[in-house]
Biopython code that builds the backbone (N, CA, C, O; Angstrom):
import numpy as np
from Bio.PDB.StructureBuilder import StructureBuilder

atoms = [
    (1, "MET", "N", (-44.463, -51.717, 12.021)),
    (1, "MET", "CA", (-43.065, -51.874, 11.690)),
    (1, "MET", "C", (-42.446, -52.833, 12.685)),
    (1, "MET", "O", (-42.764, -52.794, 13.873)),
    (2, "CYS", "N", (-41.576, -53.681, 12.212)),
    (2, "CYS", "CA", (-40.894, -54.658, 13.055)),
    (2, "CYS", "C", (-39.435, -54.248, 13.238)),
    (2, "CYS", "O", (-38.832, -53.618, 12.368)),
    (3, "LEU", "N", (-38.897, -54.615, 14.367)),
    (3, "LEU", "CA", (-37.497, -54.365, 14.642)),
    (3, "LEU", "C", (-36.872, -55.679, 15.074)),
    (3, "LEU", "O", (-37.312, -56.287, 16.050)),
    (4, "ALA", "N", (-35.858, -56.119, 14.360)),
    (4, "ALA", "CA", (-35.132, -57.330, 14.710)),
    (4, "ALA", "C", (-33.703, -56.937, 15.057)),
    (4, "ALA", "O", (-33.079, -56.139, 14.358)),
    (5, "ILE", "N", (-33.201, -57.500, 16.128)),
    (5, "ILE", "CA", (-31.881, -57.166, 16.643)),
    (5, "ILE", "C", (-30.938, -58.346, 16.416)),
    (5, "ILE", "O", (-31.319, -59.484, 16.689)),
    (6, "PRO", "N", (-29.712, -58.110, 15.921)),
    (6, "PRO", "CA", (-28.767, -59.208, 15.749)),
    (6, "PRO", "C", (-28.312, -59.745, 17.104)),
    (6, "PRO", "O", (-28.099, -58.986, 18.049)),
    (7, "ALA", "N", (-28.170, -61.053, 17.178)),
    (7, "ALA", "CA", (-27.709, -61.707, 18.402)),
    (7, "ALA", "C", (-26.846, -62.899, 18.014)),
    (7, "ALA", "O", (-27.023, -63.492, 16.950)),
    (8, "ARG", "N", (-25.910, -63.240, 18.894)),
    (8, "ARG", "CA", (-25.051, -64.401, 18.668)),
    (8, "ARG", "C", (-25.518, -65.531, 19.574)),
    (8, "ARG", "O", (-25.681, -65.345, 20.780)),
    (9, "VAL", "N", (-25.732, -66.700, 18.987)),
    (9, "VAL", "CA", (-26.164, -67.864, 19.746)),
    (9, "VAL", "C", (-24.982, -68.352, 20.579)),
    (9, "VAL", "O", (-23.910, -68.632, 20.042)),
    (10, "THR", "N", (-25.183, -68.454, 21.903)),
    (10, "THR", "CA", (-24.115, -68.886, 22.794)),
    (10, "THR", "C", (-24.343, -70.293, 23.330)),
    (10, "THR", "O", (-23.404, -70.954, 23.773)),
    (11, "GLU", "N", (-25.594, -70.748, 23.287)),
    (11, "GLU", "CA", (-25.895, -72.088, 23.805)),
    (11, "GLU", "C", (-27.202, -72.579, 23.199)),
    (11, "GLU", "O", (-28.173, -71.829, 23.101)),
    (12, "MET", "N", (-27.216, -73.838, 22.795)),
    (12, "MET", "CA", (-28.438, -74.459, 22.298)),
    (12, "MET", "C", (-29.064, -75.236, 23.449)),
    (12, "MET", "O", (-28.383, -75.992, 24.142)),
    (13, "GLY", "N", (-30.364, -75.046, 23.646)),
    (13, "GLY", "CA", (-31.063, -75.737, 24.716)),
    (13, "GLY", "C", (-32.041, -76.752, 24.170)),
    (13, "GLY", "O", (-32.056, -77.038, 22.972)),
    (14, "ASP", "N", (-32.849, -77.287, 25.047)),
    (14, "ASP", "CA", (-33.869, -78.252, 24.666)),
    (14, "ASP", "C", (-35.134, -77.534, 24.216)),
    (14, "ASP", "O", (-35.348, -76.365, 24.537)),
    (15, "GLY", "N", (-35.958, -78.243, 23.476)),
    (15, "GLY", "CA", (-37.266, -77.720, 23.094)),
    (15, "GLY", "C", (-37.238, -76.549, 22.145)),
    (15, "GLY", "O", (-38.138, -75.710, 22.174)),
    (16, "GLY", "N", (-36.215, -76.471, 21.296)),
    (16, "GLY", "CA", (-36.153, -75.382, 20.314)),
    (16, "GLY", "C", (-35.752, -74.051, 20.904)),
    (16, "GLY", "O", (-36.037, -73.009, 20.314)),
    (17, "LEU", "N", (-35.097, -74.054, 22.058)),
    (17, "LEU", "CA", (-34.670, -72.816, 22.700)),
    (17, "LEU", "C", (-33.157, -72.658, 22.598)),
    (17, "LEU", "O", (-32.421, -73.638, 22.477)),
    (18, "ALA", "N", (-32.717, -71.427, 22.648)),
    (18, "ALA", "CA", (-31.286, -71.129, 22.626)),
    (18, "ALA", "C", (-31.036, -69.914, 23.497)),
    (18, "ALA", "O", (-31.925, -69.089, 23.707)),
    (19, "THR", "N", (-29.826, -69.815, 23.996)),
    (19, "THR", "CA", (-29.390, -68.625, 24.718)),
    (19, "THR", "C", (-28.581, -67.790, 23.743)),
    (19, "THR", "O", (-27.724, -68.304, 23.023)),
    (20, "VAL", "N", (-28.869, -66.479, 23.731)),
    (20, "VAL", "CA", (-28.169, -65.578, 22.821)),
    (20, "VAL", "C", (-27.608, -64.394, 23.580)),
    (20, "VAL", "O", (-28.048, -64.067, 24.682)),
    (21, "ASP", "N", (-26.628, -63.762, 22.962)),
    (21, "ASP", "CA", (-26.058, -62.526, 23.468)),
    (21, "ASP", "C", (-26.541, -61.418, 22.540)),
    (21, "ASP", "O", (-26.236, -61.408, 21.348)),
    (22, "ILE", "N", (-27.304, -60.482, 23.113)),
    (22, "ILE", "CA", (-27.803, -59.331, 22.362)),
    (22, "ILE", "C", (-27.137, -58.094, 22.938)),
    (22, "ILE", "O", (-27.554, -57.595, 23.984)),
    (23, "LEU", "N", (-26.111, -57.595, 22.271)),
    (23, "LEU", "CA", (-25.403, -56.400, 22.707)),
    (23, "LEU", "C", (-24.966, -56.502, 24.162)),
    (23, "LEU", "O", (-25.057, -55.529, 24.910)),
    (24, "GLY", "N", (-24.491, -57.676, 24.564)),
    (24, "GLY", "CA", (-24.001, -57.867, 25.919)),
    (24, "GLY", "C", (-25.039, -58.333, 26.923)),
    (24, "GLY", "O", (-24.713, -58.564, 28.087)),
    (25, "VAL", "N", (-26.277, -58.475, 26.491)),
    (25, "VAL", "CA", (-27.353, -58.943, 27.364)),
    (25, "VAL", "C", (-27.731, -60.355, 26.942)),
    (25, "VAL", "O", (-27.922, -60.616, 25.754)),
    (26, "THR", "N", (-27.842, -61.265, 27.898)),
    (26, "THR", "CA", (-28.181, -62.653, 27.606)),
    (26, "THR", "C", (-29.683, -62.851, 27.691)),
    (26, "THR", "O", (-30.330, -62.410, 28.641)),
    (27, "ARG", "N", (-30.232, -63.525, 26.679)),
    (27, "ARG", "CA", (-31.667, -63.824, 26.627)),
    (27, "ARG", "C", (-31.862, -65.244, 26.123)),
    (27, "ARG", "O", (-31.017, -65.783, 25.409)),
    (28, "GLU", "N", (-32.980, -65.842, 26.501)),
    (28, "GLU", "CA", (-33.365, -67.131, 25.954)),
    (28, "GLU", "C", (-34.424, -66.866, 24.892)),
    (28, "GLU", "O", (-35.393, -66.146, 25.132)),
    (29, "ILE", "N", (-34.229, -67.457, 23.715)),
    (29, "ILE", "CA", (-35.134, -67.240, 22.590)),
    (29, "ILE", "C", (-35.511, -68.576, 21.966)),
    (29, "ILE", "O", (-34.906, -69.608, 22.258)),
    (30, "SER", "N", (-36.511, -68.540, 21.112)),
    (30, "SER", "CA", (-36.897, -69.719, 20.342)),
    (30, "SER", "C", (-36.157, -69.705, 19.003)),
    (30, "SER", "O", (-36.059, -68.671, 18.341)),
    (31, "VAL", "N", (-35.640, -70.872, 18.622)),
    (31, "VAL", "CA", (-34.994, -71.011, 17.319)),
    (31, "VAL", "C", (-35.807, -71.950, 16.427)),
    (31, "VAL", "O", (-35.282, -72.493, 15.455)),
    (32, "ASP", "N", (-37.080, -72.141, 16.757)),
    (32, "ASP", "CA", (-37.943, -73.014, 15.960)),
    (32, "ASP", "C", (-38.037, -72.569, 14.500)),
    (32, "ASP", "O", (-38.186, -73.406, 13.610)),
    (33, "LEU", "N", (-37.951, -71.267, 14.246)),
    (33, "LEU", "CA", (-38.073, -70.749, 12.881)),
    (33, "LEU", "C", (-36.754, -70.780, 12.118)),
    (33, "LEU", "O", (-36.722, -70.546, 10.910)),
    (34, "THR", "N", (-35.667, -71.069, 12.829)),
    (34, "THR", "CA", (-34.334, -71.085, 12.216)),
    (34, "THR", "C", (-33.612, -72.378, 12.596)),
    (34, "THR", "O", (-32.677, -72.351, 13.395)),
    (35, "PRO", "N", (-34.039, -73.503, 12.032)),
    (35, "PRO", "CA", (-33.445, -74.786, 12.423)),
    (35, "PRO", "C", (-31.952, -74.903, 12.109)),
    (35, "PRO", "O", (-31.281, -75.776, 12.661)),
    (36, "SER", "N", (-31.422, -74.049, 11.242)),
    (36, "SER", "CA", (-29.990, -74.126, 10.924)),
    (36, "SER", "C", (-29.132, -73.368, 11.940)),
    (36, "SER", "O", (-27.905, -73.436, 11.873)),
    (37, "ALA", "N", (-29.750, -72.650, 12.875)),
    (37, "ALA", "CA", (-28.987, -71.911, 13.880)),
    (37, "ALA", "C", (-28.237, -72.889, 14.774)),
    (37, "ALA", "O", (-28.756, -73.943, 15.140)),
    (38, "GLN", "N", (-27.017, -72.524, 15.114)),
    (38, "GLN", "CA", (-26.195, -73.336, 16.006)),
    (38, "GLN", "C", (-25.319, -72.399, 16.828)),
    (38, "GLN", "O", (-25.274, -71.198, 16.564)),
    (39, "VAL", "N", (-24.628, -72.938, 17.815)),
    (39, "VAL", "CA", (-23.749, -72.117, 18.640)),
    (39, "VAL", "C", (-22.753, -71.396, 17.733)),
    (39, "VAL", "O", (-22.103, -72.007, 16.885)),
    (40, "GLY", "N", (-22.652, -70.082, 17.933)),
    (40, "GLY", "CA", (-21.773, -69.253, 17.115)),
    (40, "GLY", "C", (-22.486, -68.559, 15.970)),
    (40, "GLY", "O", (-21.955, -67.610, 15.394)),
    (41, "SER", "N", (-23.691, -69.023, 15.629)),
    (41, "SER", "CA", (-24.468, -68.379, 14.562)),
    (41, "SER", "C", (-24.958, -67.015, 15.022)),
    (41, "SER", "O", (-25.142, -66.766, 16.214)),
    (42, "TYR", "N", (-25.163, -66.142, 14.050)),
    (42, "TYR", "CA", (-25.809, -64.863, 14.310)),
    (42, "TYR", "C", (-27.225, -64.956, 13.769)),
    (42, "TYR", "O", (-27.451, -65.426, 12.654)),
    (43, "VAL", "N", (-28.170, -64.503, 14.569)),
    (43, "VAL", "CA", (-29.578, -64.541, 14.178)),
    (43, "VAL", "C", (-30.192, -63.168, 14.402)),
    (43, "VAL", "O", (-29.711, -62.383, 15.219)),
    (44, "LEU", "N", (-31.262, -62.891, 13.663)),
    (44, "LEU", "CA", (-32.052, -61.696, 13.917)),
    (44, "LEU", "C", (-33.176, -62.108, 14.846)),
    (44, "LEU", "O", (-33.901, -63.063, 14.568)),
    (45, "VAL", "N", (-33.324, -61.380, 15.963)),
    (45, "VAL", "CA", (-34.307, -61.728, 16.981)),
    (45, "VAL", "C", (-35.423, -60.694, 16.990)),
    (45, "VAL", "O", (-35.180, -59.489, 17.055)),
    (46, "HIS", "N", (-36.647, -61.194, 16.925)),
    (46, "HIS", "CA", (-37.840, -60.349, 17.024)),
    (46, "HIS", "C", (-38.861, -61.082, 17.872)),
    (46, "HIS", "O", (-39.171, -62.246, 17.620)),
    (47, "ALA", "N", (-39.377, -60.399, 18.870)),
    (47, "ALA", "CA", (-40.432, -60.938, 19.729)),
    (47, "ALA", "C", (-40.045, -62.275, 20.349)),
    (47, "ALA", "O", (-40.888, -63.157, 20.515)),
    (48, "GLY", "N", (-38.768, -62.422, 20.690)),
    (48, "GLY", "CA", (-38.309, -63.629, 21.342)),
    (48, "GLY", "C", (-38.052, -64.807, 20.426)),
    (48, "GLY", "O", (-37.808, -65.919, 20.894)),
    (49, "PHE", "N", (-38.105, -64.570, 19.116)),
    (49, "PHE", "CA", (-37.877, -65.631, 18.126)),
    (49, "PHE", "C", (-36.728, -65.238, 17.207)),
    (49, "PHE", "O", (-36.637, -64.090, 16.773)),
    (50, "ALA", "N", (-35.853, -66.192, 16.915)),
    (50, "ALA", "CA", (-34.868, -65.989, 15.855)),
    (50, "ALA", "C", (-35.633, -66.136, 14.548)),
    (50, "ALA", "O", (-36.237, -67.177, 14.290)),
    (51, "ILE", "N", (-35.608, -65.093, 13.723)),
    (51, "ILE", "CA", (-36.401, -65.132, 12.489)),
    (51, "ILE", "C", (-35.540, -65.346, 11.252)),
    (51, "ILE", "O", (-36.060, -65.630, 10.173)),
    (52, "GLU", "N", (-34.215, -65.210, 11.405)),
    (52, "GLU", "CA", (-33.328, -65.421, 10.259)),
    (52, "GLU", "C", (-31.904, -65.609, 10.755)),
    (52, "GLU", "O", (-31.478, -64.939, 11.696)),
    (53, "VAL", "N", (-31.175, -66.507, 10.133)),
    (53, "VAL", "CA", (-29.745, -66.654, 10.396)),
    (53, "VAL", "C", (-29.030, -65.718, 9.429)),
    (53, "VAL", "O", (-29.307, -65.728, 8.230)),
    (54, "VAL", "N", (-28.109, -64.909, 9.954)),
    (54, "VAL", "CA", (-27.369, -63.962, 9.126)),
    (54, "VAL", "C", (-25.875, -64.198, 9.349)),
    (54, "VAL", "O", (-25.476, -64.833, 10.325)),
    (55, "ASP", "N", (-25.059, -63.681, 8.436)),
    (55, "ASP", "CA", (-23.622, -63.851, 8.620)),
    (55, "ASP", "C", (-23.088, -62.795, 9.588)),
    (55, "ASP", "O", (-23.740, -61.786, 9.860)),
    (56, "GLU", "N", (-21.903, -63.052, 10.091)),
    (56, "GLU", "CA", (-21.303, -62.182, 11.103)),
    (56, "GLU", "C", (-21.122, -60.758, 10.583)),
    (56, "GLU", "O", (-21.314, -59.796, 11.326)),
    (57, "GLN", "N", (-20.753, -60.622, 9.312)),
    (57, "GLN", "CA", (-20.543, -59.291, 8.745)),
    (57, "GLN", "C", (-21.834, -58.474, 8.766)),
    (57, "GLN", "O", (-21.821, -57.303, 9.146)),
    (58, "PHE", "N", (-22.950, -59.088, 8.360)),
    (58, "PHE", "CA", (-24.234, -58.392, 8.377)),
    (58, "PHE", "C", (-24.598, -57.999, 9.808)),
    (58, "PHE", "O", (-25.033, -56.875, 10.059)),
    (59, "ALA", "N", (-24.419, -58.934, 10.742)),
    (59, "ALA", "CA", (-24.742, -58.660, 12.143)),
    (59, "ALA", "C", (-23.906, -57.490, 12.658)),
    (59, "ALA", "O", (-24.429, -56.590, 13.315)),
    (60, "GLN", "N", (-22.617, -57.503, 12.361)),
    (60, "GLN", "CA", (-21.739, -56.441, 12.842)),
    (60, "GLN", "C", (-22.088, -55.100, 12.204)),
    (60, "GLN", "O", (-22.063, -54.075, 12.884)),
    (61, "GLU", "N", (-22.408, -55.089, 10.925)),
    (61, "GLU", "CA", (-22.807, -53.840, 10.262)),
    (61, "GLU", "C", (-24.053, -53.264, 10.920)),
    (61, "GLU", "O", (-24.154, -52.051, 11.109)),
    (62, "THR", "N", (-24.994, -54.122, 11.265)),
    (62, "THR", "CA", (-26.228, -53.666, 11.911)),
    (62, "THR", "C", (-25.931, -53.113, 13.300)),
    (62, "THR", "O", (-26.458, -52.066, 13.679)),
    (63, "ILE", "N", (-25.092, -53.810, 14.059)),
    (63, "ILE", "CA", (-24.708, -53.329, 15.385)),
    (63, "ILE", "C", (-23.984, -51.994, 15.266)),
    (63, "ILE", "O", (-24.219, -51.091, 16.069)),
    (64, "ASP", "N", (-23.118, -51.859, 14.285)),
    (64, "ASP", "CA", (-22.421, -50.592, 14.065)),
    (64, "ASP", "C", (-23.408, -49.471, 13.764)),
    (64, "ASP", "O", (-23.225, -48.349, 14.235)),
    (65, "LEU", "N", (-24.445, -49.755, 12.990)),
    (65, "LEU", "CA", (-25.470, -48.744, 12.713)),
    (65, "LEU", "C", (-26.194, -48.333, 13.987)),
    (65, "LEU", "O", (-26.459, -47.150, 14.200)),
    (66, "ILE", "N", (-26.510, -49.299, 14.827)),
    (66, "ILE", "CA", (-27.171, -48.989, 16.101)),
    (66, "ILE", "C", (-26.298, -48.048, 16.923)),
    (66, "ILE", "O", (-26.801, -47.115, 17.549)),
    (67, "ARG", "N", (-25.000, -48.291, 16.920)),
    (67, "ARG", "CA", (-24.074, -47.464, 17.700)),
    (67, "ARG", "C", (-23.939, -46.047, 17.139)),
    (67, "ARG", "O", (-23.456, -45.161, 17.844)),
    (68, "GLN", "N", (-24.345, -45.813, 15.913)),
    (68, "GLN", "CA", (-24.257, -44.479, 15.324)),
    (68, "GLN", "C", (-25.339, -43.542, 15.849)),
    (68, "GLN", "O", (-25.309, -42.344, 15.570)),
    (69, "PHE", "N", (-26.283, -44.071, 16.599)),
    (69, "PHE", "CA", (-27.348, -43.258, 17.155)),
    (69, "PHE", "C", (-27.164, -43.189, 18.667)),
    (69, "PHE", "O", (-27.728, -44.001, 19.401)),
    (70, "PRO", "N", (-26.372, -42.218, 19.136)),
    (70, "PRO", "CA", (-26.031, -42.178, 20.555)),
    (70, "PRO", "C", (-27.252, -42.086, 21.464)),
    (70, "PRO", "O", (-27.208, -42.558, 22.600)),
    (71, "GLU", "N", (-28.323, -41.496, 20.992)),
    (71, "GLU", "CA", (-29.517, -41.409, 21.832)),
    (71, "GLU", "C", (-30.193, -42.773, 21.987)),
    (71, "GLU", "O", (-30.994, -42.969, 22.901)),
    (72, "LEU", "N", (-29.872, -43.710, 21.100)),
    (72, "LEU", "CA", (-30.422, -45.059, 21.185)),
    (72, "LEU", "C", (-29.422, -46.047, 21.751)),
    (72, "LEU", "O", (-29.798, -46.965, 22.481)),
    (73, "ALA", "N", (-28.163, -45.871, 21.425)),
    (73, "ALA", "CA", (-27.120, -46.801, 21.864)),
    (73, "ALA", "C", (-26.210, -46.091, 22.843)),
    (73, "ALA", "O", (-25.235, -45.460, 22.434)),
    (74, "GLY", "N", (-26.502, -46.182, 24.104)),
    (74, "GLY", "CA", (-25.710, -45.526, 25.138)),
    (74, "GLY", "C", (-24.331, -46.134, 25.260)),
    (74, "GLY", "O", (-24.000, -47.107, 24.584)),
    (75, "GLU", "N", (-23.546, -45.557, 26.117)),
    (75, "GLU", "CA", (-22.174, -46.016, 26.299)),
    (75, "GLU", "C", (-22.105, -47.386, 26.943)),
    (75, "GLU", "O", (-21.029, -47.982, 26.981)),
    (76, "ASP", "N", (-23.215, -47.909, 27.451)),
    (76, "ASP", "CA", (-23.177, -49.197, 28.138)),
    (76, "ASP", "C", (-23.205, -50.375, 27.185)),
    (76, "ASP", "O", (-23.160, -51.518, 27.640)),
    (77, "ILE", "N", (-23.280, -50.145, 25.873)),
    (77, "ILE", "CA", (-23.240, -51.243, 24.911)),
    (77, "ILE", "C", (-21.782, -51.601, 24.675)),
    (77, "ILE", "O", (-21.015, -50.775, 24.183)),
    (78, "PRO", "N", (-21.390, -52.827, 25.021)),
    (78, "PRO", "CA", (-19.986, -53.201, 24.858)),
    (78, "PRO", "C", (-19.612, -53.338, 23.390)),
    (78, "PRO", "O", (-20.464, -53.658, 22.560)),
    (79, "PRO", "N", (-18.337, -53.098, 23.058)),
    (79, "PRO", "CA", (-17.915, -53.268, 21.666)),
    (79, "PRO", "C", (-17.911, -54.742, 21.301)),
    (79, "PRO", "O", (-17.770, -55.608, 22.164)),
    (80, "ALA", "N", (-18.066, -55.014, 20.024)),
    (80, "ALA", "CA", (-17.975, -56.389, 19.539)),
    (80, "ALA", "C", (-16.540, -56.845, 19.708)),
    (80, "ALA", "O", (-15.624, -56.025, 19.754)),
    (81, "SER", "N", (-16.344, -58.137, 19.800)),
    (81, "SER", "CA", (-14.988, -58.651, 19.978)),
    (81, "SER", "C", (-14.111, -58.176, 18.833)),
    (81, "SER", "O", (-14.438, -58.363, 17.661)),
    (82, "GLY", "N", (-12.998, -57.561, 19.188)),
    (82, "GLY", "CA", (-12.065, -57.070, 18.181)),
    (82, "GLY", "C", (-12.398, -55.697, 17.635)),
    (82, "GLY", "O", (-11.604, -55.126, 16.887)),
    (83, "ALA", "N", (-13.559, -55.148, 17.990)),
    (83, "ALA", "CA", (-13.949, -53.833, 17.477)),
    (83, "ALA", "C", (-13.637, -52.768, 18.518)),
    (83, "ALA", "O", (-13.738, -53.033, 19.715)),
    (84, "PRO", "N", (-13.260, -51.563, 18.083)),
    (84, "PRO", "CA", (-13.003, -50.494, 19.046)),
    (84, "PRO", "C", (-14.316, -50.051, 19.687)),
    (84, "PRO", "O", (-15.386, -50.167, 19.089)),
    (85, "ALA", "N", (-14.215, -49.553, 20.888)),
    (85, "ALA", "CA", (-15.404, -49.084, 21.609)),
    (85, "ALA", "C", (-16.013, -47.904, 20.876)),
    (85, "ALA", "O", (-15.300, -47.086, 20.295)),
    (86, "ALA", "N", (-17.331, -47.819, 20.907)),
    (86, "ALA", "CA", (-18.033, -46.704, 20.280)),
    (86, "ALA", "C", (-17.719, -45.442, 21.056)),
    (86, "ALA", "O", (-17.690, -45.461, 22.287)),
    (87, "SER", "N", (-17.485, -44.344, 20.353)),
    (87, "SER", "CA", (-17.184, -43.087, 21.019)),
    (87, "SER", "C", (-18.413, -42.202, 20.996)),
    (87, "SER", "O", (-18.401, -41.109, 20.430)),
    (88, "ALA", "N", (-19.467, -42.687, 21.616)),
    (88, "ALA", "CA", (-20.718, -41.944, 21.671)),
    (88, "ALA", "C", (-20.680, -40.990, 22.851)),
    (88, "ALA", "O", (-20.144, -41.330, 23.906)),
    (89, "PRO", "N", (-21.250, -39.784, 22.683)),
    (89, "PRO", "CA", (-21.333, -38.885, 23.825)),
    (89, "PRO", "C", (-22.268, -39.485, 24.862)),
    (89, "PRO", "O", (-23.076, -40.362, 24.556)),
    (90, "ALA", "N", (-22.150, -39.010, 26.074)),
    (90, "ALA", "CA", (-23.020, -39.520, 27.142)),
    (90, "ALA", "C", (-24.463, -39.270, 26.755)),
    (90, "ALA", "O", (-24.926, -38.129, 26.756)),
    (91, "ALA", "N", (-25.167, -40.327, 26.426)),
    (91, "ALA", "CA", (-26.530, -40.187, 25.942)),
    (91, "ALA", "C", (-27.547, -40.582, 26.985)),
    (91, "ALA", "O", (-28.549, -39.894, 27.174)),
    (92, "ALA", "N", (-27.300, -41.675, 27.657)),
    (92, "ALA", "CA", (-28.249, -42.157, 28.651)),
    (92, "ALA", "C", (-27.900, -41.545, 29.994)),
    (92, "ALA", "O", (-26.743, -41.601, 30.411)),
    (93, "PRO", "N", (-28.873, -40.961, 30.680)),
    (93, "PRO", "CA", (-28.582, -40.384, 31.989)),
    (93, "PRO", "C", (-28.154, -41.477, 32.961)),
    (93, "PRO", "O", (-28.567, -42.631, 32.846)),
    (94, "ALA", "N", (-27.320, -41.091, 33.917)),
    (94, "ALA", "CA", (-26.820, -42.060, 34.894)),
    (94, "ALA", "C", (-27.952, -42.678, 35.694)),
    (94, "ALA", "O", (-27.802, -43.785, 36.212)),
    (95, "SER", "N", (-29.075, -41.995, 35.806)),
    (95, "SER", "CA", (-30.196, -42.518, 36.583)),
    (95, "SER", "C", (-30.979, -43.584, 35.835)),
    (95, "SER", "O", (-31.893, -44.188, 36.396)),
    (96, "ASP", "N", (-30.631, -43.825, 34.570)),
    (96, "ASP", "CA", (-31.321, -44.841, 33.777)),
    (96, "ASP", "C", (-30.825, -46.214, 34.195)),
    (96, "ASP", "O", (-29.839, -46.720, 33.659)),
    (97, "ALA", "N", (-31.528, -46.821, 35.172)),
    (97, "ALA", "CA", (-31.085, -48.097, 35.728)),
    (97, "ALA", "C", (-31.244, -49.241, 34.741)),
    (97, "ALA", "O", (-30.550, -50.251, 34.856)),
    (98, "THR", "N", (-32.137, -49.105, 33.782)),
    (98, "THR", "CA", (-32.379, -50.188, 32.833)),
    (98, "THR", "C", (-31.177, -50.426, 31.941)),
    (98, "THR", "O", (-30.812, -51.574, 31.689)),
    (99, "GLY", "N", (-30.568, -49.376, 31.468)),
    (99, "GLY", "CA", (-29.420, -49.506, 30.573)),
    (99, "GLY", "C", (-29.883, -49.686, 29.144)),
    (99, "GLY", "O", (-30.844, -50.406, 28.874)),
    (100, "THR", "N", (-29.198, -49.032, 28.241)),
    (100, "THR", "CA", (-29.596, -49.060, 26.841)),
    (100, "THR", "C", (-29.500, -50.449, 26.234)),
    (100, "THR", "O", (-30.364, -50.841, 25.450)),
    (101, "ALA", "N", (-28.460, -51.202, 26.587)),
    (101, "ALA", "CA", (-28.340, -52.554, 26.029)),
    (101, "ALA", "C", (-29.524, -53.410, 26.437)),
    (101, "ALA", "O", (-30.000, -54.227, 25.649)),
    (102, "SER", "N", (-30.000, -53.233, 27.652)),
    (102, "SER", "CA", (-31.176, -53.988, 28.106)),
    (102, "SER", "C", (-32.417, -53.568, 27.330)),
    (102, "SER", "O", (-33.283, -54.394, 27.039)),
    (103, "VAL", "N", (-32.502, -52.299, 26.999)),
    (103, "VAL", "CA", (-33.642, -51.819, 26.214)),
    (103, "VAL", "C", (-33.634, -52.454, 24.835)),
    (103, "VAL", "O", (-34.677, -52.892, 24.350)),
    (104, "TRP", "N", (-32.449, -52.511, 24.185)),
    (104, "TRP", "CA", (-32.362, -53.149, 22.876)),
    (104, "TRP", "C", (-32.747, -54.609, 22.960)),
    (104, "TRP", "O", (-33.454, -55.121, 22.092)),
    (105, "ALA", "N", (-32.285, -55.286, 24.008)),
    (105, "ALA", "CA", (-32.631, -56.703, 24.178)),
    (105, "ALA", "C", (-34.126, -56.849, 24.394)),
    (105, "ALA", "O", (-34.732, -57.792, 23.883)),
    (106, "ALA", "N", (-34.728, -55.941, 25.136)),
    (106, "ALA", "CA", (-36.167, -55.997, 25.359)),
    (106, "ALA", "C", (-36.929, -55.769, 24.061)),
    (106, "ALA", "O", (-37.964, -56.393, 23.830)),
    (107, "LEU", "N", (-36.423, -54.877, 23.212)),
    (107, "LEU", "CA", (-37.071, -54.647, 21.922)),
    (107, "LEU", "C", (-37.077, -55.907, 21.083)),
    (107, "LEU", "O", (-38.026, -56.156, 20.340)),
    (108, "ALA", "N", (-36.040, -56.695, 21.193)),
    (108, "ALA", "CA", (-35.973, -57.937, 20.444)),
    (108, "ALA", "C", (-37.013, -58.938, 20.939)),
    (108, "ALA", "O", (-37.404, -59.846, 20.206)),
    (109, "GLU", "N", (-37.458, -58.772, 22.176)),
    (109, "GLU", "CA", (-38.451, -59.679, 22.735)),
    (109, "GLU", "C", (-39.876, -59.263, 22.398)),
    (109, "GLU", "O", (-40.773, -60.105, 22.355)),
    (110, "ASP", "N", (-40.095, -57.962, 22.156)),
    (110, "ASP", "CA", (-41.469, -57.465, 21.916)),
    (110, "ASP", "C", (-41.946, -57.750, 20.516)),
    (110, "ASP", "O", (-43.071, -57.397, 20.163)),
]
sb = StructureBuilder()
sb.init_structure("model")
sb.init_model(0)
sb.init_chain("A")
sb.init_seg("    ")
for serial, (resi, resn, name, xyz) in enumerate(atoms, 1):
    if name == "N":
        sb.init_residue(resn, " ", resi, " ")
    sb.init_atom(name, np.array(xyz, "f"), 0.0, 1.0, " ", f" {name:<3s}", serial, name[0])
structure = sb.get_structure()
């Protein structure tokens, strides 16, 4: 099973690379598979590659679904611009130095 995480392209780089924001975590990914991606585009990221360009509504719906699982989306995931903060119960222990948003970003790289 594959898991792709929505991300917003924040910067286009050289060599088919781009910087993206994945739930508040910045990562560099390949956009070789999505030549139409540009700054401001939303892409689905899997294993460090943008595999599809999606619209903002789809990306936001997916992020909202992630936030519905408090055991997966801890309180450290920032709300989308203009969206109210998720009211998830404290799910991630304070000793979890990695942070849930970082875990989601890492999943997008694997």
